[in-house]
C-alpha positions, 0 to 999 in steps of 0.5 A, spaced: 518 511 456 524 510 460 521 513 468 526 516 473 527 514 480 523 516 485 524 515 492 519 512 497 518 514 504 514 508 508 512 509 516 512 507 522 509 511 527 505 510 534 498 512 533 493 514 538 487 515 540 487 522 540 487 524 531 491 531 534 496 526 536 494 523 530 495 528 526 501 532 529 505 525 528 504 524 520 507 532 520 513 531 523 514 524 519 513 528 513 518 532 515 523 528 515 521 525 508 521 531 504 528 531 509 531 526 505 527 528 498 523 524 497 517 524 493 512 520 497 511 519 504 506 512 506 502 512 512 499 505 515 492 503 515 487 508 522 494 512 521 489 519 522 483 517 525 487 511 528 484 504 527 477 500 529 477 496 535 483 499 538 484 505 538 476 506 536 470 504 541 464 507 538 463 511 532 458 516 536 464 519 539 469 520 533 470 528 532 469 527 525 470 536 525 477 534 529 479 529 524 477 535 517 481 540 520 488 535 521 487 532 514 486 539 511 493 542 515 498 535 512 494 537 506 496 544 507 504 541 509 503 536 503 503 543 498 508 546 503 514 540 501 511 537 495 510 530 498 505 527 495 502 522 502 497 517 501 495 516 510 490 511 511 483 514 516 477 512 516 472 516 511 465 519 513 459 516 509 451 520 510 446 517 514 445 512 516 452 508 512 458 506 515 464 509 513 469 506 509 475 504 511 480 508 507 487 510 504 486 518 502 491 520 497 494 527 496 497 530 490 505 534 492 499 540 490 495 539 497 489 536 493 485 530 494 488 525 488 484 520 490 481 515 495 482 508 496 478 504 500 478 498 502 474 493 499 475 486 502 473 487 510 474 482 516 467 478 519 468 484 524 468 489 520 464 489 515 457 486 520 459 491 526 464 496 523 465 500 515 461 499 509 465 495 503 468 500 498 469 498 489 474 498 485 482 499 485 486 505 487 491 508 483 495 513 482 501 516 477 506 519 479 513 521 474 510 517 470 510 510 476 503 508 477 501 506 484 497 501 488 493 501 494 491 496 499 490 495 505 491 490 512 486 483 511 486 485 502 493 481 502 490 475 503 486 475 496 490 474 490 485 477 486 487 483 488 494 485 486 492 479 479 488 486 478 493 490 479 499 487 476 493 487 469 493 495 470 500 495 470 502 498 477 509 498 478 508 499 485 504 497 492 502 501 498 500 496 503 497 499 509 495 495 515 494 495 523 496 488 525 502 484 527 503 478 523 510 477 520 505 472 515 503 479 511 510 481 511 511 474 507 505 475 504 508 482 501 514 478 498 510 473 495 507 479 491 512 482 489 516 477 487 510 474 482 508 481 479 514 483 480 513 490 482 515 494 489 511 492 495 511 498 501 508 496 507 507 501 513 504 499 520 503 502 527 509 503 531 504 498 536 504 493 532 513 492 529 514 487 533 511 482 530 511 485 522 515 492 522 515 497 516 518 496 509 520 496 503 520 490 498 524 490 492 521 486 484 525 481 486 521 479 492 527 481 497 527 486 503 530 493 500 529 496 507 526 495 514 523 499 520 527 498 526 522 496 532 519 499 536 520 504 533 517 511 529 520 512 523 521 512 517 524 506 511 526 511 505 526 506 498 530 509 491 526 506 485 529 505 479 528 501 473 534 502 471 538 499 477 543 493 476 538 490 481 533 490 478 534 487 471 532 480 470 525 481 475 524 487 470 527 486 464 527 480 464 521 476 467 515 481 468 515 481 460 516 474 460 510 471 465 506 478 462 507 474 455 506 467 459 500 469 462 496 470 456 497 463 454 497 463 445 506 462 448 503 453 450 496 454 445 502 454 439 506 449 442 501 443 445 502 437 440 496 431 438 500 425 440 497 420 443 503 420 449 501 427 451 493 425 451 493 419 454 494 421 462 495 412 465 502 411 460 507 411 462 
Protein backbone atom coordinates (compact mmCIF):
# COMPACT_ATOMS: atom_id res chain seq x y z
CA UNK A 1 0.00 0.00 0.00
CA UNK A 2 1.39 3.38 -1.03
CA UNK A 3 1.81 5.93 1.75
CA UNK A 4 0.22 9.36 1.45
CA UNK A 5 2.49 12.39 1.71
CA UNK A 6 3.20 13.60 5.23
CA UNK A 7 4.52 16.91 6.60
CA UNK A 8 7.13 17.10 9.38
CA UNK A 9 8.17 20.23 11.29
CA UNK A 10 11.70 20.02 12.72
CA UNK A 11 12.24 22.45 15.60
CA UNK A 12 15.19 24.57 16.64
CA UNK A 13 14.55 26.57 19.80
CA UNK A 14 16.21 27.98 22.90
CA UNK A 15 16.28 25.59 25.85
CA UNK A 16 16.08 27.37 29.20
CA UNK A 17 16.81 26.32 32.77
CA UNK A 18 13.12 27.05 33.44
CA UNK A 19 10.85 24.16 32.48
CA UNK A 20 7.86 26.51 32.27
CA UNK A 21 9.63 28.65 29.66
CA UNK A 22 10.55 25.55 27.69
CA UNK A 23 6.93 24.42 27.73
CA UNK A 24 5.73 27.80 26.48
CA UNK A 25 8.28 27.80 23.66
CA UNK A 26 7.42 24.24 22.65
CA UNK A 27 3.74 25.07 22.47
CA UNK A 28 4.39 28.29 20.55
CA UNK A 29 6.19 26.31 17.87
CA UNK A 30 3.42 23.70 17.87
CA UNK A 31 0.98 26.42 16.80
CA UNK A 32 3.34 27.42 13.98
CA UNK A 33 3.66 23.80 12.89
CA UNK A 34 -0.11 23.45 12.84
CA UNK A 35 -0.40 26.61 10.73
CA UNK A 36 2.02 24.98 8.27
CA UNK A 37 -0.23 21.89 8.10
CA UNK A 38 2.36 19.68 9.76
CA UNK A 39 1.34 16.18 10.83
CA UNK A 40 4.25 15.86 13.26
CA UNK A 41 6.64 18.18 15.08
CA UNK A 42 10.07 17.00 16.25
CA UNK A 43 12.00 18.72 19.10
CA UNK A 44 15.64 18.52 20.32
CA UNK A 45 17.19 16.49 23.12
CA UNK A 46 16.16 17.88 26.51
CA UNK A 47 13.69 20.27 24.86
CA UNK A 48 11.30 20.31 27.82
CA UNK A 49 13.39 19.33 30.84
CA UNK A 50 16.71 20.82 29.83
CA UNK A 51 19.83 18.72 29.37
CA UNK A 52 22.25 17.49 32.04
CA UNK A 53 25.45 19.52 32.39
CA UNK A 54 23.79 22.41 30.53
CA UNK A 55 20.51 23.38 32.22
CA UNK A 56 20.66 20.77 35.00
CA UNK A 57 23.38 20.68 37.64
CA UNK A 58 21.76 18.35 40.20
CA UNK A 59 18.82 15.93 39.96
CA UNK A 60 17.74 17.00 43.44
CA UNK A 61 16.99 20.48 42.10
CA UNK A 62 14.64 19.28 39.35
CA UNK A 63 10.95 20.14 39.81
CA UNK A 64 9.51 16.88 38.50
CA UNK A 65 5.95 17.97 39.31
CA UNK A 66 6.32 21.08 37.15
CA UNK A 67 7.84 18.98 34.38
CA UNK A 68 4.82 16.67 34.45
CA UNK A 69 2.44 19.66 34.35
CA UNK A 70 4.19 21.09 31.29
CA UNK A 71 4.15 17.71 29.58
CA UNK A 72 0.42 17.39 30.24
CA UNK A 73 -0.22 20.91 28.89
CA UNK A 74 1.76 20.01 25.78
CA UNK A 75 -0.21 16.78 25.33
CA UNK A 76 -3.46 18.73 25.66
CA UNK A 77 -2.34 21.09 22.89
CA UNK A 78 -1.26 18.16 20.70
CA UNK A 79 -4.82 16.86 20.98
CA UNK A 80 -6.31 20.29 20.28
CA UNK A 81 -4.15 20.71 17.16
CA UNK A 82 -4.23 17.08 16.05
CA UNK A 83 -0.43 17.17 15.96
CA UNK A 84 1.94 14.30 16.71
CA UNK A 85 4.64 15.72 18.98
CA UNK A 86 8.06 14.23 19.75
CA UNK A 87 9.80 15.94 22.69
CA UNK A 88 13.18 15.44 24.31
CA UNK A 89 12.94 15.23 28.11
CA UNK A 90 14.40 13.50 31.13
CA UNK A 91 12.18 10.70 32.41
CA UNK A 92 12.28 9.99 36.18
CA UNK A 93 12.59 6.45 37.51
CA UNK A 94 11.96 5.09 40.99
CA UNK A 95 14.53 5.70 43.70
CA UNK A 96 17.47 5.19 43.74
CA UNK A 97 17.71 4.95 39.96
CA UNK A 98 18.85 7.80 37.76
CA UNK A 99 16.47 9.11 35.07
CA UNK A 100 16.39 8.09 31.44
CA UNK A 101 17.30 10.57 28.70
CA UNK A 102 14.20 10.19 26.57
CA UNK A 103 11.98 11.18 23.68
CA UNK A 104 8.27 11.30 24.47
CA UNK A 105 6.05 10.49 21.48
CA UNK A 106 2.64 12.12 21.94
CA UNK A 107 -0.08 11.18 19.47
CA UNK A 108 -2.53 13.54 17.76
CA UNK A 109 -5.06 12.30 20.33
CA UNK A 110 -2.92 13.80 23.10
CA UNK A 111 -1.85 10.42 24.45
CA UNK A 112 1.65 9.25 25.31
CA UNK A 113 2.00 6.76 22.46
CA UNK A 114 5.48 5.54 23.37
CA UNK A 115 8.81 6.67 24.77
CA UNK A 116 12.34 6.11 23.51
CA UNK A 117 15.11 5.95 26.11
CA UNK A 118 18.68 6.68 25.05
CA UNK A 119 20.56 3.38 24.93
CA UNK A 120 24.11 4.47 24.09
CA UNK A 121 24.93 7.07 26.73
CA UNK A 122 28.26 8.88 26.82
CA UNK A 123 30.86 8.02 29.46
CA UNK A 124 29.84 11.00 31.60
CA UNK A 125 26.11 10.39 31.11
CA UNK A 126 26.47 6.74 32.09
CA UNK A 127 28.62 7.32 35.17
CA UNK A 128 27.12 10.55 36.51
CA UNK A 129 23.67 11.21 35.08
CA UNK A 130 21.52 8.62 33.35
CA UNK A 131 20.23 5.06 33.35
CA UNK A 132 20.61 3.62 29.83
CA UNK A 133 17.47 2.53 28.02
CA UNK A 134 16.61 -0.69 26.23
CA UNK A 135 15.04 -1.32 22.85
CA UNK A 136 14.22 0.62 19.71
CA UNK A 137 11.69 3.44 19.57
CA UNK A 138 9.37 2.89 16.59
CA UNK A 139 5.91 4.24 15.87
CA UNK A 140 3.66 4.55 12.83
CA UNK A 141 1.79 7.54 11.45
CA UNK A 142 -0.33 7.33 8.28
CA UNK A 143 1.57 4.25 7.18
CA UNK A 144 4.99 5.84 7.77
CA UNK A 145 7.37 4.16 10.22
CA UNK A 146 9.43 6.48 12.42
CA UNK A 147 12.47 5.63 14.53
CA UNK A 148 14.06 7.63 17.37
CA UNK A 149 17.67 8.31 18.38
CA UNK A 150 19.52 10.73 20.65
CA UNK A 151 22.79 12.64 20.29
CA UNK A 152 25.91 10.48 20.76
CA UNK A 153 23.99 7.49 19.38
CA UNK A 154 24.89 8.92 15.95
CA UNK A 155 28.27 7.22 16.56
CA UNK A 156 26.75 3.72 16.60
CA UNK A 157 25.86 2.50 13.09
CA UNK A 158 24.41 -0.73 14.48
CA UNK A 159 21.49 1.29 15.86
CA UNK A 160 20.61 2.68 12.45
CA UNK A 161 21.09 -0.72 10.84
CA UNK A 162 18.59 -2.11 13.36
CA UNK A 163 16.09 0.57 12.40
CA UNK A 164 16.67 -0.16 8.71
CA UNK A 165 15.97 -3.84 9.35
CA UNK A 166 12.67 -2.77 10.90
CA UNK A 167 11.89 -0.86 7.68
CA UNK A 168 11.79 2.59 9.25
CA UNK A 169 11.03 5.37 6.73
CA UNK A 170 12.21 8.37 8.76
CA UNK A 171 14.61 8.73 11.67
CA UNK A 172 13.94 11.42 14.30
CA UNK A 173 17.35 12.33 15.71
CA UNK A 174 17.40 14.77 18.64
CA UNK A 175 20.70 16.15 19.90
CA UNK A 176 22.16 18.74 22.24
CA UNK A 177 25.26 19.31 20.15
CA UNK A 178 26.97 21.84 17.90
CA UNK A 179 29.02 19.20 16.08
CA UNK A 180 28.87 19.68 12.32
CA UNK A 181 30.07 16.09 12.03
CA UNK A 182 26.74 14.90 13.44
CA UNK A 183 25.05 16.45 10.42
CA UNK A 184 27.49 14.76 8.06
CA UNK A 185 26.95 11.40 9.75
CA UNK A 186 23.18 11.85 9.55
CA UNK A 187 23.47 12.47 5.82
CA UNK A 188 25.53 9.30 5.48
CA UNK A 189 22.93 7.18 7.29
CA UNK A 190 20.12 8.73 5.25
CA UNK A 191 21.97 7.94 2.01
CA UNK A 192 23.04 4.45 3.09
CA UNK A 193 19.60 3.32 4.24
CA UNK A 194 17.53 5.55 1.91
CA UNK A 195 15.51 7.08 4.73
CA UNK A 196 14.50 10.58 5.69
CA UNK A 197 16.49 11.91 8.65
CA UNK A 198 15.20 14.77 10.82
CA UNK A 199 17.88 16.44 12.97
CA UNK A 200 16.61 18.66 15.82
CA UNK A 201 19.03 20.74 17.92
CA UNK A 202 18.69 23.70 20.33
CA UNK A 203 19.09 27.26 19.12
CA UNK A 204 22.15 27.75 21.34
CA UNK A 205 23.92 24.93 19.47
CA UNK A 206 22.91 26.05 15.97
CA UNK A 207 26.11 28.03 15.32
CA UNK A 208 27.75 24.68 14.52
CA UNK A 209 24.82 22.44 13.62
CA UNK A 210 21.36 23.60 12.56
CA UNK A 211 18.10 21.66 12.65
CA UNK A 212 17.36 20.07 9.28
CA UNK A 213 15.62 17.40 7.26
CA UNK A 214 17.73 15.14 5.08
CA UNK A 215 16.17 13.30 2.17
CA UNK A 216 16.54 9.58 1.38
CA UNK A 217 19.31 10.40 -1.09
CA UNK A 218 21.42 11.92 1.71
CA UNK A 219 20.99 15.49 0.46
CA UNK A 220 19.63 18.34 2.58
CA UNK A 221 15.92 18.85 1.97
CA UNK A 222 15.26 21.74 4.40
CA UNK A 223 17.40 23.66 6.85
CA UNK A 224 16.78 26.05 9.75
CA UNK A 225 18.56 29.39 9.91
CA UNK A 226 21.29 29.47 12.56
CA UNK A 227 20.73 31.37 15.83
CA UNK A 228 16.94 31.44 15.36
CA UNK A 229 14.06 29.81 17.23
CA UNK A 230 12.23 28.42 14.25
CA UNK A 231 11.03 25.41 12.28
CA UNK A 232 11.92 23.81 8.99
CA UNK A 233 8.92 22.29 7.26
CA UNK A 234 9.41 19.20 5.10
CA UNK A 235 7.12 17.05 2.99
CA UNK A 236 7.77 13.32 2.98
CA UNK A 237 6.38 12.07 -0.32
CA UNK A 238 7.47 8.64 -1.51
CA UNK A 239 5.92 9.31 -4.94
CA UNK A 240 7.91 12.48 -5.60
CA UNK A 241 10.04 11.96 -8.71
CA UNK A 242 13.01 13.37 -6.79
CA UNK A 243 13.13 10.22 -4.66
CA UNK A 244 12.53 7.67 -7.42
CA UNK A 245 16.10 6.38 -7.55
CA UNK A 246 16.78 6.15 -3.78
CA UNK A 247 13.37 4.69 -2.89
CA UNK A 248 12.34 2.60 -5.89
CA UNK A 249 15.74 1.34 -7.06
CA UNK A 250 18.48 1.72 -4.45
CA UNK A 251 16.53 0.78 -1.31
CA UNK A 252 15.03 -2.55 -2.51
CA UNK A 253 18.29 -3.52 -4.24
CA UNK A 254 20.37 -2.90 -1.11
CA UNK A 255 17.89 -4.86 1.00
CA UNK A 256 18.30 -7.78 -1.39
CA UNK A 257 22.07 -7.36 -1.53
CA UNK A 258 22.42 -7.44 2.27
CA UNK A 259 20.81 -10.88 2.34
CA UNK A 260 23.74 -12.05 0.23
CA UNK A 261 21.98 -14.70 -1.86
CA UNK A 262 22.40 -12.76 -5.12
CA UNK A 263 26.17 -13.00 -4.61
CA UNK A 264 26.38 -16.54 -3.24
CA UNK A 265 24.61 -17.94 -6.31
CA UNK A 266 27.29 -16.40 -8.52
CA UNK A 267 30.38 -17.62 -6.71
CA UNK A 268 32.57 -19.77 -8.97
CA UNK A 269 34.97 -22.64 -8.42
CA UNK A 270 37.95 -21.17 -10.23
CA UNK A 271 41.61 -21.54 -9.31
CA UNK A 272 42.40 -18.01 -10.36
CA UNK A 273 39.67 -16.76 -8.03
CA UNK A 274 40.87 -18.79 -5.03
CA UNK A 275 44.56 -17.95 -5.36
CA UNK A 276 45.12 -14.47 -3.90
CA UNK A 277 48.85 -14.44 -4.70
CA UNK A 278 48.74 -14.43 -8.48
CA UNK A 279 48.25 -11.69 -11.06
